[in-house]
Phi, psi and omega in degrees: 000127178260119179262139180244148172281174176300317180297316179292321177296322178299316179292318180298316182273351183058046179233156178292149178301325180296325177293318179299312180299318178296318179295324176294313181302319181274358183058040178270349186226142181288135179211167178241131178251121179240092187067239178268356183269142175249129177226160182233132174282119185301320179295320178294322177297319179297315178296318178299317180298318178296325179289343180278351182292132176254118182278148180291155176290153175290144185298334181289343180276349181277000000 
C-alpha cells in the first residue's frame, strides 16, 4: 500500500491542497487518519477518481 501526504495527493489528483483539505473535512474523498496525520491510499484515490467519471449519454437518448 502506497500512502500519500496531502501535498502528494494534491499532485496526484492535480487539485489544490485547499481542495483536498476541504474534501477531507466534508468526507468527500477517502483518507486514512493516523492520530493527527492524514494520509491517502494511492489505490483508493485511483478507484475514487474512476467513480467520479460521468459517462456520456447514448446518442439515442438525445
